[in-house]
C-alpha positions as CSV (number, residue, x, y, z in Angstrom):
1,M,-19.3,44.5,-64.4
2,K,-16.4,42.1,-63.8
3,T,-17.2,38.4,-64.0
4,Y,-15.3,35.3,-62.7
5,P,-14.8,31.9,-64.3
6,T,-17.4,29.3,-63.3
7,F,-14.8,27.0,-61.7
8,L,-13.7,29.9,-59.3
9,K,-17.3,30.5,-58.3
10,T,-17.8,26.8,-57.6
11,A,-14.5,26.6,-55.6
12,F,-15.5,29.7,-53.6
13,S,-18.9,28.3,-52.8
14,K,-17.5,25.0,-51.6
15,A,-14.9,26.7,-49.4
16,L,-17.6,28.9,-47.8
17,M,-19.8,25.9,-47.1
18,V,-16.9,23.9,-45.5
19,S,-16.0,27.0,-43.4
20,L,-19.6,27.4,-42.2
21,L,-19.9,23.7,-41.4
22,S,-16.6,23.6,-39.5
23,S,-17.6,26.6,-37.5
24,A,-20.9,25.0,-36.6
25,T,-19.1,21.8,-35.6
26,I,-16.6,23.6,-33.4
27,C,-19.4,25.6,-31.7
28,S,-21.4,22.4,-31.2
29,Y,-18.5,20.6,-29.7
30,A,-17.6,23.4,-27.4
31,Q,-21.3,23.6,-26.3
32,H,-21.3,19.8,-25.8
33,A,-18.1,19.8,-23.8
34,A,-19.3,22.6,-21.6
35,D,-22.6,20.8,-20.9
36,S,-21.3,17.3,-20.3
37,I,-19.3,15.2,-17.8
38,E,-16.7,12.6,-18.7
39,M,-17.2,9.5,-16.5
40,R,-14.8,6.5,-16.2
41,I,-15.4,3.3,-14.3
42,R,-12.6,0.7,-13.7
43,P,-13.7,-2.5,-12.0
44,Y,-10.9,-5.0,-11.1
45,A,-10.3,-8.3,-9.3
46,G,-7.3,-10.1,-8.1
47,L,-7.9,-13.8,-7.1
48,R,-4.9,-15.5,-5.5
49,G,-4.1,-18.6,-3.6
50,H,-1.4,-21.2,-3.1
51,A,-0.2,-24.3,-1.3
52,A,2.3,-23.6,1.5
53,I,4.7,-26.2,2.8
54,Y,6.3,-25.5,6.3
55,D,7.0,-27.4,9.6
56,G,6.4,-30.7,7.9
57,K,2.9,-30.0,6.7
58,M,1.0,-28.5,3.7
59,D,-1.6,-25.8,3.9
60,I,-3.9,-24.4,1.2
61,Q,-3.9,-20.6,1.9
62,E,-5.6,-17.5,0.7
63,N,-3.2,-14.9,-0.6
64,A,-4.9,-11.5,-0.2
65,S,-7.5,-11.8,-3.0
66,R,-9.4,-8.6,-3.6
67,I,-12.2,-7.0,-5.7
68,G,-12.7,-3.3,-6.3
69,T,-14.0,-0.4,-8.3
70,E,-12.7,3.0,-9.1
71,V,-15.0,5.8,-10.4
72,A,-13.8,9.1,-11.8
73,M,-15.8,12.0,-13.1
74,K,-14.4,15.1,-14.8
75,K,-15.9,18.4,-15.9
76,G,-13.4,20.9,-17.3
77,K,-10.4,21.0,-15.0
78,L,-12.2,19.6,-12.0
79,G,-12.4,15.9,-11.3
80,F,-14.1,13.7,-8.7
81,V,-13.0,10.2,-7.6
82,A,-14.3,7.4,-5.5
83,A,-13.0,3.9,-4.8
84,A,-13.8,0.8,-2.8
85,E,-11.8,-2.4,-2.4
86,L,-12.8,-5.5,-0.5
87,Q,-10.6,-8.4,0.5
88,V,-12.1,-11.7,-0.5
89,N,-11.4,-14.8,1.6
90,L,-11.6,-17.0,-1.5
91,L,-10.2,-20.2,-0.1
92,R,-11.4,-19.9,3.5
93,G,-7.9,-20.5,4.8
94,G,-7.1,-19.7,8.4
95,S,-3.5,-18.5,7.9
96,S,-1.4,-16.6,5.4
97,F,2.2,-15.5,5.0
98,N,1.3,-12.3,3.0
99,A,1.7,-9.2,5.3
100,D,-0.6,-7.3,2.9
101,G,-3.4,-9.7,3.7
102,S,-3.9,-8.3,7.2
103,L,-7.0,-6.1,7.9
104,S,-7.6,-3.1,10.2
105,G,-6.6,-3.4,13.8
106,G,-6.0,-0.9,16.5
107,F,-2.4,-0.1,17.6
108,L,-1.6,-2.0,20.7
109,T,-4.5,-4.5,20.1
110,I,-3.0,-7.9,19.5
111,Q,-4.6,-9.6,16.5
112,S,-4.2,-13.2,17.7
113,G,-6.9,-14.4,15.4
114,Q,-9.7,-13.1,13.2
115,N,-13.0,-14.7,12.1
116,Q,-12.5,-15.6,8.5
117,Q,-15.4,-13.7,6.9
118,V,-15.9,-13.8,3.2
119,F,-15.3,-10.0,2.8
120,G,-13.2,-7.5,4.6
121,N,-12.6,-3.7,4.0
122,R,-9.3,-2.9,2.4
123,L,-9.8,0.5,0.9
124,G,-12.6,3.1,0.6
125,Y,-12.2,6.8,-0.2
126,L,-13.6,9.9,-2.0
127,G,-11.7,12.8,-3.5
128,V,-11.3,15.8,-5.8
129,E,-8.7,16.3,-8.5
130,F,-7.5,19.8,-9.6
131,E,-5.3,18.9,-12.5
132,R,-2.0,20.7,-11.9
133,L,-3.0,21.6,-8.4
134,G,-3.0,17.9,-7.3
135,R,-5.4,15.5,-5.8
136,L,-7.1,15.5,-2.4
137,T,-8.7,12.3,-1.0
138,F,-10.2,11.2,2.3
139,G,-11.1,7.8,3.7
140,K,-9.2,4.5,4.1
141,Q,-6.3,4.6,1.6
142,W,-2.7,3.8,0.9
143,S,-0.5,6.1,3.1
144,V,2.2,8.5,2.0
145,Y,4.7,6.5,4.0
146,R,4.0,3.5,1.8
147,D,4.6,5.7,-1.3
148,V,8.3,4.8,-0.5
149,T,8.0,1.4,1.3
150,A,6.0,0.1,-1.7
151,Y,9.3,0.0,-3.7
152,T,10.2,-3.4,-2.3
153,D,6.6,-4.7,-1.7
154,R,6.6,-6.6,-5.0
155,F,6.8,-10.3,-4.1
156,N,3.8,-12.6,-4.7
157,V,3.7,-13.9,-1.1
158,F,6.6,-12.8,1.2
159,G,8.3,-9.5,1.9
160,S,7.2,-6.3,3.6
161,K,8.5,-7.6,6.9
162,G,11.3,-5.1,7.3
163,S,9.6,-1.8,6.5
164,A,7.2,-1.3,9.5
165,T,4.3,-0.8,7.1
166,F,2.0,-3.6,8.3
167,I,2.8,-3.4,12.1
168,G,1.6,-5.7,14.8
169,G,-0.2,-8.1,12.4
170,T,-2.5,-5.3,11.1
171,D,-2.7,-3.4,7.8
172,G,-1.1,-0.4,9.4
173,G,-4.3,1.5,9.3
174,S,-4.4,2.8,12.9
175,N,-1.0,4.5,12.8
176,G,-1.2,5.5,9.2
177,T,1.7,3.5,7.8
178,G,-0.2,1.1,5.5
179,R,-3.8,1.5,4.5
180,A,-4.3,4.5,6.6
181,D,-7.7,4.7,8.5
182,Q,-9.7,7.9,8.3
183,S,-7.0,9.8,6.5
184,I,-6.9,13.0,4.5
185,I,-4.2,12.8,1.8
186,Y,-2.9,15.4,-0.7
187,R,-0.7,14.3,-3.6
188,N,0.8,16.2,-6.5
189,Q,3.4,15.9,-9.2
190,I,5.6,18.9,-10.1
191,G,7.9,18.1,-12.9
192,R,10.1,15.2,-11.7
193,F,9.0,15.6,-8.1
194,Y,6.1,13.7,-6.4
195,L,4.9,15.1,-3.1
196,G,2.4,13.8,-0.5
197,G,1.0,15.0,2.7
198,Q,-1.3,13.1,5.2
199,L,-3.4,13.8,8.2
200,Q,-5.5,11.3,10.2
201,A,-8.7,12.3,11.9
202,R,-9.9,9.2,13.8
203,G,-11.5,11.1,16.8
204,A,-9.2,9.2,19.1
205,N,-9.0,10.1,22.8
206,N,-5.6,11.8,22.7
207,H,-6.7,15.4,23.3
208,R,-5.3,16.5,19.9
209,F,-7.1,17.9,16.9
210,V,-5.6,15.3,14.5
211,D,-4.4,11.8,15.3
212,G,-1.3,11.7,13.1
213,F,0.5,13.2,10.1
214,G,2.9,12.2,7.4
215,A,4.8,13.4,4.3
216,S,6.6,11.9,1.4
217,A,8.9,13.3,-1.3
218,Q,10.1,11.4,-4.4
219,M,12.2,12.4,-7.4
220,Q,12.3,10.7,-10.8
221,V,16.1,11.0,-11.3
222,I,16.0,9.3,-14.7
223,P,13.1,7.4,-16.4
224,E,14.3,4.2,-14.9
225,L,15.3,5.4,-11.4
226,R,13.2,7.0,-8.6
227,I,14.4,7.9,-5.1
228,G,12.2,8.9,-2.1
229,A,11.8,9.6,1.6
230,A,8.8,9.5,3.9
231,F,8.0,10.4,7.5
232,N,5.0,9.4,9.6
233,K,4.0,10.2,13.2
234,A,1.0,9.0,15.2
235,F,-0.5,10.5,18.3
236,L,-1.4,8.3,21.3
237,S,-3.0,9.4,24.5
238,D,-0.4,11.0,26.8
239,N,-1.9,9.1,29.7
240,L,-1.3,5.8,27.9
241,I,2.4,6.8,27.5
242,N,2.9,8.2,31.0
243,D,1.2,5.5,33.1
244,G,3.8,2.8,32.1
245,K,1.3,0.0,31.6
246,I,2.3,-0.7,28.0
247,L,5.8,-2.2,28.2
248,G,8.4,-0.3,26.2
249,L,6.1,2.6,25.2
250,S,8.0,5.8,26.0
251,D,6.8,8.3,23.4
252,Q,4.7,8.9,20.3
253,P,5.3,6.4,17.4
254,I,7.6,7.8,14.6
255,Y,8.5,6.2,11.3
256,I,11.2,7.3,8.8
257,T,12.1,5.6,5.5
258,L,14.5,6.1,2.6
259,G,14.3,4.2,-0.7
260,A,15.4,3.8,-4.3
261,D,13.5,2.0,-7.1
262,F,15.1,1.1,-10.5
263,K,13.1,-0.4,-13.3
264,G,15.1,-1.5,-16.3
265,K,14.3,-3.4,-19.5
266,K,15.6,-6.7,-18.0
267,I,16.4,-6.0,-14.3
268,D,14.4,-4.3,-11.6
269,F,16.1,-3.4,-8.3
270,S,14.7,-1.7,-5.2
271,A,15.9,-1.0,-1.7
272,V,14.2,0.5,1.4
273,A,15.7,1.3,4.8
274,I,13.6,2.3,7.8
275,L,13.9,3.5,11.4
276,Q,11.0,3.5,13.8
277,K,10.6,4.5,17.4
278,N,7.7,3.2,19.6
279,G,6.1,2.1,16.3
280,D,5.6,-1.6,16.5
281,F,4.2,-4.1,19.0
282,T,3.8,-7.7,19.8
283,Q,2.7,-10.0,22.6
284,G,5.5,-10.9,25.0
285,R,5.6,-13.4,27.9
286,Y,7.2,-13.6,31.3
287,T,6.6,-15.3,34.7
288,D,5.6,-13.2,37.7
289,P,6.7,-13.9,41.3
290,L,3.7,-16.1,41.8
291,G,4.7,-18.4,38.9
292,Q,1.9,-17.2,36.6
293,D,2.5,-16.6,32.9
294,I,1.9,-13.0,31.9
295,T,1.4,-12.1,28.2
296,P,1.6,-8.3,28.0
297,T,1.5,-6.1,24.9
298,V,5.1,-5.0,24.2
299,V,6.1,-1.9,22.1
300,F,9.6,-1.8,20.6
301,D,11.8,0.3,18.3
302,A,13.4,-1.2,15.2
303,K,15.7,-0.7,12.2
304,G,14.8,-2.4,9.0
305,L,16.1,-3.2,5.5
306,E,14.3,-4.6,2.4
307,L,15.8,-5.5,-1.0
308,F,14.1,-6.7,-4.1
309,T,15.5,-7.9,-7.5
310,K,13.6,-9.1,-10.6
311,Y,15.1,-10.5,-13.7
312,K,12.6,-10.4,-16.6
313,L,12.4,-12.8,-19.5
314,D,9.6,-13.1,-22.1
315,K,7.0,-14.8,-19.9
316,L,9.2,-15.8,-17.0
317,S,10.6,-13.8,-14.1
318,L,13.1,-14.6,-11.5
319,L,12.8,-12.9,-8.1
320,A,15.2,-12.5,-5.2
321,G,15.2,-10.4,-2.1
322,Y,16.0,-9.9,1.6
323,N,14.1,-8.7,4.7
324,L,15.9,-7.7,7.9
325,Y,14.1,-6.2,10.9
326,L,16.0,-5.7,14.2
327,P,13.8,-4.8,17.2
328,S,15.2,-3.0,20.2
329,F,13.2,-3.2,23.5
330,Q,13.7,-0.6,26.3
331,P,11.8,-1.5,29.5
332,G,11.6,2.1,30.6
333,K,9.5,2.4,33.8
334,N,9.1,-1.4,34.0
335,S,12.7,-2.3,34.5
336,N,11.8,-4.4,37.6
337,I,10.1,-7.1,35.5
338,P,11.8,-9.8,33.5
339,T,12.3,-9.1,29.8
340,P,9.1,-10.1,28.0
341,I,10.6,-10.8,24.6
342,D,13.6,-12.9,23.6
343,K,16.8,-11.0,23.0
344,R,17.2,-12.9,19.7
345,F,13.9,-11.7,18.3
346,Q,14.3,-10.5,14.7
347,R,13.2,-11.1,11.1
348,N,16.0,-12.2,8.8
349,D,14.6,-13.7,5.6
350,L,16.1,-14.6,2.2
351,I,13.4,-14.7,-0.4
352,L,13.7,-16.5,-3.8
353,G,10.9,-16.9,-6.4
354,I,9.9,-17.5,-9.9
355,S,6.8,-16.5,-11.8
356,Y,5.4,-17.6,-15.2
357,Q,2.7,-15.7,-17.1
358,P,1.3,-17.9,-19.9
359,I,-1.4,-15.4,-20.9
360,R,-2.1,-11.8,-20.0
361,F,-4.3,-12.2,-17.0
362,V,-2.9,-15.5,-15.4
363,Q,0.3,-16.0,-13.5
364,F,1.7,-19.1,-11.8
365,Y,4.3,-18.4,-9.0
366,S,6.5,-20.2,-6.6
367,E,8.3,-18.5,-3.7
368,Q,10.7,-19.8,-1.0
369,R,11.3,-18.0,2.3
370,I,14.6,-19.1,4.0
371,S,14.4,-17.7,7.5
372,N,17.2,-17.2,10.0
373,G,15.0,-15.1,12.3
374,R,13.5,-15.7,15.7
375,T,10.0,-15.2,17.0
376,V,9.3,-13.0,20.0
377,L,9.6,-16.0,22.3
378,G,12.9,-17.2,20.7
379,A,11.6,-20.0,18.5
380,K,13.2,-20.2,15.0
381,E,11.1,-18.8,12.2
382,S,9.8,-21.3,9.8
383,T,11.3,-21.8,6.3
384,V,8.3,-21.9,3.9
385,F,7.9,-23.0,0.3
386,T,4.8,-21.9,-1.7
387,M,3.3,-22.7,-5.2
388,G,0.3,-20.8,-6.4
389,M,-1.8,-19.0,-9.0
390,K,-3.0,-15.5,-9.6
391,I,-5.8,-14.2,-11.9
392,D,-5.8,-10.4,-12.2
393,L,-8.6,-8.8,-14.2
394,S,-9.5,-5.2,-14.9
395,G,-11.4,-3.1,-17.4
396,S,-12.1,0.5,-18.0
397,F,-15.3,2.0,-19.3
398,S,-15.7,5.7,-20.3
399,K,-18.7,7.7,-21.4
400,I,-19.6,11.3,-22.0
401,M,-22.8,12.2,-20.2
402,A,-24.9,15.3,-20.9
403,L,-25.9,17.5,-18.0
């Protein structure tokens, strides 16, 4: 009978043992993965405030502080997500120049003032992720229209006044342009393309199955450059449009935007152009034949342009941008009444800023808005100077949980 050297027997025994142990480990891991869920929780907070100097006075203001949590669970190729974000009125200020600080409000409902409560609802949604098949979410969430208008929404205080995102002093929730109320949104990435679709289901009294829809398409041209386009349409009651009681409202609100976003090593540059029809509103004023002041809700069309530039140093950044918003009012069936808004009404803002980040989570900023615009009643818009501070914190915790 043939025999083998002792060292070969020993080597063969070790190899067999390693193979068996590896197989057992692989089987154990596969069994563990099949019978477990991966859970990730990301809490975050952004606390922001500044001093604003305008019209010969100084005001300590809140700057859209928020706290929130994102929860994601995944089993195999299927994932589940949930998120909630609250606005925090940290400084109890009664005014703010940040358009993103507005909360929900109905279209055509003038937000002349809000009780400054400690918390307000910014976001809240649930959803399902299908890996390559995309992500479906429903609730109050950032709209697909803002997928593009967000390119230029990167200032610490000002900006977002030329994109028709936060319309009528609201967060754009009702018409689905900002933080869309009661929305169903599908997003997916296919290669260099990013696609989004949106429906709103608010149960509004407009005799339609849905209350609005939107779509966005973006392309990553090169790693530094992305271009995009988005469309949004809201549905109002036909009776509201046809009875002529809302001045300037002649059809359903429509919003269209085109944008480009470049992010380089030293310089960022973004541009967004928009066109909206029947999509924004304000409170006008005129005097009736009896000499009484009438303050009606006025709907108008507009064209808009936003520009943003950032020059990045080590811990210092220089910001510059421009917002232009040109309203156009058509009286329609109400041509017999005086024009309720000033013909010079427009937003025309040059924005300059600087930010300094001494450590990872803390940022000091200063921004200046030099305005050449006019309010709805013809008064010159205020030039504003701000100095403030931001603390942004976030963390991520993951755990494998057995079923």
